[in-house]
C-alpha positions as CSV (number, residue, x, y, z in Angstrom):
1,M,90.1,58.5,82.1
2,V,88.4,57.3,78.9
3,I,90.6,56.5,76.0
4,S,88.7,57.1,72.7
5,P,89.7,56.4,69.1
6,G,92.0,59.1,67.9
7,V,94.0,60.3,70.9
8,P,95.0,63.9,70.2
9,V,98.6,64.9,70.6
10,D,99.8,68.4,69.7
11,A,103.1,67.4,68.1
12,P,105.3,64.3,68.4
13,W,108.3,66.3,69.8
14,L,106.5,68.3,72.6
15,S,107.3,67.7,76.2
16,D,105.4,68.9,79.3
17,Y,105.3,68.8,83.1
18,R,101.5,68.4,83.2
19,A,101.6,64.8,84.1
20,L,101.2,65.1,87.8
21,N,101.9,61.9,89.8
22,I,101.4,61.1,93.5
23,P,104.9,62.3,94.6
24,I,104.2,65.7,92.9
25,W,100.9,66.0,94.6
26,G,102.7,65.3,97.9
27,E,105.2,68.2,97.1
28,I,102.2,70.5,96.5
29,E,100.8,69.6,99.9
30,L,104.2,70.1,101.6
31,A,104.7,73.5,100.0
32,G,101.8,74.8,102.1
33,A,103.9,74.1,105.2
34,Y,106.5,76.7,104.1
35,A,103.9,79.3,103.2
36,K,104.0,82.7,105.0
37,G,101.9,84.5,102.4
38,G,102.6,85.6,98.9
39,E,105.4,83.2,98.0
40,I,105.8,81.6,94.6
41,F,106.6,77.9,95.1
42,I,108.7,76.1,92.5
43,L,108.4,72.3,92.6
44,D,111.1,70.0,91.2
45,M,108.9,67.9,89.0
46,G,111.7,65.9,87.5
47,E,112.2,65.6,83.7
48,P,109.4,66.7,81.4
49,V,107.4,63.9,79.8
50,R,107.1,63.6,76.0
51,I,103.4,64.0,75.3
52,L,103.6,61.3,72.6
53,D,105.1,58.8,75.1
54,L,102.4,59.7,77.6
55,A,99.7,59.0,75.0
56,K,101.2,55.7,74.1
57,N,101.6,54.6,77.7
58,L,97.9,55.5,78.4
59,I,96.8,53.4,75.4
60,L,99.0,50.5,76.5
61,L,97.8,50.7,80.1
62,S,94.2,50.6,78.9
63,G,95.0,47.2,77.3
64,H,95.2,48.5,73.7
65,K,98.0,48.9,71.1
66,P,98.9,52.4,69.9
67,D,98.2,53.0,66.2
68,E,96.6,49.6,65.9
69,D,93.6,49.6,68.3
70,I,93.8,53.3,69.0
71,R,95.2,55.8,66.6
72,I,97.2,58.8,67.8
73,V,96.3,62.0,65.9
74,F,98.7,64.9,65.7
75,S,96.5,68.0,66.0
76,G,99.3,70.6,65.7
77,L,100.1,73.5,67.9
78,R,97.3,75.9,69.0
79,P,97.9,79.7,68.4
80,G,100.2,81.0,71.1
81,E,101.0,77.6,72.6
82,K,104.5,77.4,74.1
83,L,107.0,75.0,72.6
84,Y,108.5,74.3,75.9
85,E,107.9,75.1,79.6
86,E,110.3,77.6,81.2
87,M,110.2,76.7,84.9
88,L,112.0,79.8,86.2
89,M,113.9,82.7,84.7
90,E,117.4,83.5,86.1
91,E,116.2,87.0,87.3
92,E,113.7,85.3,89.6
93,G,116.3,83.4,91.7
94,M,115.4,80.6,94.0
95,Q,115.4,80.3,97.8
96,E,115.9,76.7,99.2
97,T,113.6,75.2,101.8
98,A,114.2,72.2,104.1
99,N,112.8,70.0,101.3
100,K,115.2,69.8,98.4
101,L,112.3,69.4,95.9
102,I,110.5,72.6,97.0
103,H,112.0,76.1,96.3
104,I,110.6,79.6,96.8
105,G,110.8,81.9,93.8
106,K,111.7,85.6,94.1
107,P,109.4,87.7,92.0
108,I,111.0,90.3,89.7
109,Q,110.5,93.8,91.0
110,F,109.0,96.3,88.6
111,D,107.5,99.8,88.5
112,E,103.7,99.1,88.3
113,E,102.9,102.7,87.1
114,E,105.4,102.5,84.3
115,F,104.2,99.0,83.4
116,L,100.6,100.1,83.1
117,C,101.7,103.2,81.0
118,R,103.5,100.9,78.6
119,L,100.4,98.6,78.4
120,T,98.3,101.6,77.5
121,H,100.9,102.5,74.8
122,L,100.7,98.9,73.4
123,R,96.9,99.1,73.4
124,D,97.0,102.4,71.4
125,Y,99.7,101.1,69.1
126,V,97.9,97.9,68.0
127,V,94.8,99.9,67.0
128,S,96.7,100.8,63.8
129,E,97.3,97.1,63.1
130,P,101.0,97.3,62.7
131,E,103.0,94.6,60.9
132,D,105.1,93.7,64.0
133,I,104.5,94.5,67.7
134,R,107.4,92.5,69.0
135,T,109.6,95.5,69.8
136,V,106.9,97.2,71.7
137,V,106.2,94.0,73.7
138,Q,110.0,93.7,74.4
139,Q,109.8,97.2,75.9
140,I,107.2,95.9,78.3
141,V,108.8,92.5,79.0
142,P,112.6,93.0,78.9
143,T,113.1,89.2,79.1
144,Y,111.2,88.6,75.9
145,S,113.6,87.8,73.1
146,I,112.5,88.3,69.5
147,Q,113.0,85.2,67.4
148,E,114.0,86.0,63.8
149,E,112.1,84.0,61.2
């Protein structure tokens, strides 16, 4: 990995699970042993890592000082970027495996024909460029909660 001047970080308070280490890669490999076909595997990846801490550690590990030798630049959130990672919704449930760090998720059942019909309705609805489409999205995705501004 090359550390260049001005390491971009979305926001100082964001955390993520994207920092995969060797034990996590091992879990990914082991998950294949439990596969029968079509399963959704959920890996216990520990606690999320603050992106700012990750950036600072990478700079230190490369022999430099954060904000002295290499500046950290806060680039801001990209449109649609999640503020936090939701590992699993309650409705999905989890089935345990012999490895306590690997679980199998149960997909939410839904009526595909009704889902496609609602998507068509959403497509037709947005053509008129409405002020707010959140209630229509909520009809398609019942677990979506509208956040008041």
